[in-house]
C-alpha positions in Angstrom: 2.5 -23.8 -13.3 4.9 -20.8 -13.1 8.6 -21.6 -13.7 11.3 -19.8 -11.8 13.0 -17.3 -13.9 16.9 -17.4 -14.3 17.0 -13.7 -15.5 15.1 -10.4 -14.8 11.4 -11.3 -14.9 9.4 -10.2 -18.0 5.7 -11.0 -16.8 5.1 -9.7 -13.1 1.9 -10.0 -11.0 1.3 -7.1 -8.7 -0.9 -7.6 -5.6 -2.2 -4.6 -3.8 -3.5 -6.0 -0.4 -5.7 -3.9 1.7 -7.8 -4.3 4.9 -11.1 -4.4 2.7 -9.8 -5.6 -0.7 -7.2 -7.2 -2.8 -6.6 -6.0 -6.2 -4.3 -7.7 -8.9 -2.9 -6.6 -12.4 -0.2 -8.2 -14.5 2.2 -7.2 -17.3 0.4 -7.2 -20.6 -3.1 -6.8 -18.8 -4.8 -3.3 -18.5 -7.9 -4.4 -16.6 -7.3 -5.3 -12.7 -9.4 -7.9 -10.9 -9.7 -8.3 -7.2 -12.0 -9.5 -4.2 -12.9 -8.7 -0.8 -10.4 -9.1 2.1 -11.0 -8.6 5.8 -10.4 -10.0 9.3 -10.9 -13.7 7.9 -8.4 -13.4 5.1 -5.4 -15.5 5.7 -2.3 -15.5 3.5 -3.2 -19.1 2.1 -6.9 -18.1 1.3 -5.7 -15.0 -0.4 -3.2 -16.9 -2.6 -5.8 -19.5 -3.5 -8.3 -16.7 -4.6 -5.7 -14.8 -6.6 -4.6 -18.0 -8.5 -8.3 -18.6 -9.2 -8.9 -15.2 -10.7 -5.7 -14.9 -12.6 -5.6 -18.6 -13.8 -5.4 -17.5 -17.5 -2.6 -15.0 -16.7 1.2 -16.0 -17.3 3.7 -14.4 -14.8 7.0 -15.3 -13.7 7.4 -13.1 -10.5 5.1 -11.5 -8.0 5.1 -8.0 -6.3 3.2 -7.9 -3.3 2.0 -4.7 -1.2 1.3 -5.6 2.5 -0.6 -3.3 4.9 1.7 -3.7 7.7 5.3 -3.9 8.8 7.8 -5.0 6.0 11.8 -5.1 6.5 14.4 -6.8 4.5 11.5 -8.0 2.2 9.7 -9.8 4.8 6.7 -9.3 6.8 7.5 -8.7 10.5 4.1 -8.3 12.2 0.8 -9.6 11.7 -1.6 -7.2 10.2 -4.3 -5.3 12.1 -7.1 -5.8 9.6 -6.5 -9.4 8.2 -6.4 -12.9 9.5 -3.3 -14.6 11.0 -0.3 -16.4 9.6 1.4 -13.7 7.5 4.7 -13.5 9.3 6.2 -16.9 8.5 4.3 -17.7 5.2 6.2 -19.1 2.3 5.4 -16.9 -0.6 7.7 -18.1 -3.2 6.6 -21.8 -2.6 2.8 -20.6 -2.7 3.3 -18.9 -6.1 5.9 -21.0 -7.4 8.0 -18.0 -8.5 10.1 -15.1 -6.7 8.1 -12.7 -4.7 9.1 -9.1 -3.8 7.5 -7.7 -0.6 6.9 -4.2 0.5 4.8 -2.2 2.5 1.5 -1.3 0.7 1.8 2.6 1.1 5.6 2.3 0.0 4.4 0.5 -3.2 1.9 3.3 -3.9 4.5 5.8 -2.9 7.0 4.3 -5.3 4.5 4.4 -8.2 3.8 8.2 -7.5 7.5 9.2 -7.0 9.1 11.7 -9.3 12.3 12.8 -7.4 13.4 14.8 -4.5 11.6 14.2 -0.9 8.2 13.1 -1.0 6.0 12.1 1.8 3.3 9.8 0.9 0.1 9.5 3.1 -2.4 6.6 2.3 -6.0 7.4 3.3 -7.6 4.2 3.3 -8.7 1.7 6.0 -6.0 2.9 8.0 -3.3 5.5 7.5 -0.4 4.5 5.3 2.9 6.5 5.2 6.2 6.5 3.3 9.0 8.8 3.0 11.2 8.6 -0.4 14.5 10.7 -0.2 16.4 10.6 -3.5 15.1 7.3 -4.7 15.5 5.8 -1.0 12.4 4.2 0.4 11.7 4.8 4.2 8.8 3.0 5.1 7.0 4.5 8.2 4.1 3.8 10.6 3.0 7.4 11.4 -0.6 6.1 11.5 0.2 4.5 14.9 1.7 7.7 16.5 -0.4 8.6 19.5 -2.5 12.0 19.4 -3.6 14.4 22.0 -7.0 12.8 22.3 -5.6 9.6 23.5 -6.1 7.7 20.1 -3.7 7.8 17.1 -3.6 9.3 13.7 -5.1 6.1 12.2 -8.0 6.2 14.4 -8.9 9.9 13.2 -7.8 9.8 9.6 -8.7 6.1 8.6 -11.9 4.9 7.4 -13.4 4.7 10.9 -12.5 8.1 11.8 -13.9 9.4 8.5 -17.3 7.9 9.4 -17.1 9.0 13.0 -16.2 12.6 12.3 -18.2 13.1 9.0 -16.5 14.3 6.0 -16.4 18.0 7.0 -14.5 17.3 10.3 -12.3 14.7 8.8 -11.1 16.9 6.0 -10.2 19.6 8.6 -8.3 16.8 10.5 -6.5 15.6 7.5 -5.3 19.3 6.6 -4.1 19.7 10.2 -2.2 16.6 10.3 -0.7 17.1 6.9 0.8 20.6 7.9 2.1 18.8 11.3 3.9 16.1 9.1 5.0 18.9 6.8 6.6 20.9 9.5 8.2 17.7 11.1 9.5 16.1 8.0 10.3 18.8 5.7 9.2 17.0 2.4 9.3 18.9 -1.0 6.0 17.5 -1.7 3.2 15.5 -0.1 1.2 13.0 -2.1 -2.2 12.1 -0.7 -3.5 8.6 -2.0 -5.8 5.8 -1.0 -9.3 5.3 -1.7 -10.5 8.0 0.9 -8.5 10.8 -1.0 -11.5 10.8 -3.2 -13.4 12.6 -0.4 -11.1 15.5 -0.2 -12.6 18.6 -1.8 -9.3 20.7 -1.7 -5.9 19.9 -1.3 -3.5 21.6 1.0 -0.6 23.8 -0.4 2.2 21.9 -2.1 0.4 18.6 -2.0 -1.0 16.5 -4.7 -3.4 13.7 -5.4 -2.0 10.3 -5.8 -2.5 8.3 -9.1 -5.4 5.6 -8.7 -2.8 3.1 -10.3 0.2 4.1 -8.3 0.4 0.9 -6.5 0.6 -1.2 -9.7 3.1 1.1 -11.2 5.2 0.9 -8.0 4.8 -3.0 -8.1 6.4 -3.1 -11.6 9.1 -0.6 -10.5 9.9 -2.8 -7.7 11.6 -5.4 -10.0 13.6 -2.5 -11.7 15.4 -1.6 -8.4 
């Protein structure tokens, strides 16, 4: 059983929840663990599996990066790529400790942030996006903006779009979208993260690749804010 802390937590469990996998790491552990998610993954099922694979770990707080709309530390909409029941789920009761919730792209962005105005684009199952301005996190849903072809940016830059277009055309699409967002939002730098960033051969100017551990770094930083 995990006791509720009366002071700032010292051992944090970080969960990076995605449309295809859930990944976990905790304070004092260097190896992450995880399992597959998908459209049948409900929050209760996820918690059960998390507690099973981390049963030897000790933690007094949880950071959870969620692939959807999070506002005021609460999930506001059901996710597109997971099962139902996320909006009203009682996370502190399920984990028996305090839980901080943030959009998964925002958690990755927080881990990669090093000052100024930074736009993070997460190239994964969909398209995650976050703007951080002078340490203030602005979660965004740029992936759901409509495009000229009747789709949205997530349709083209997400995993389905990469498979449909092929890597070569997909890379050109990423470059075009990056430059469009740069012109519109005027960031100091753009960070490209997510699993599909590995398929990029070259990065656009003034763009850097996100750290593969950024989501976990962001989860730990979340309790420092």
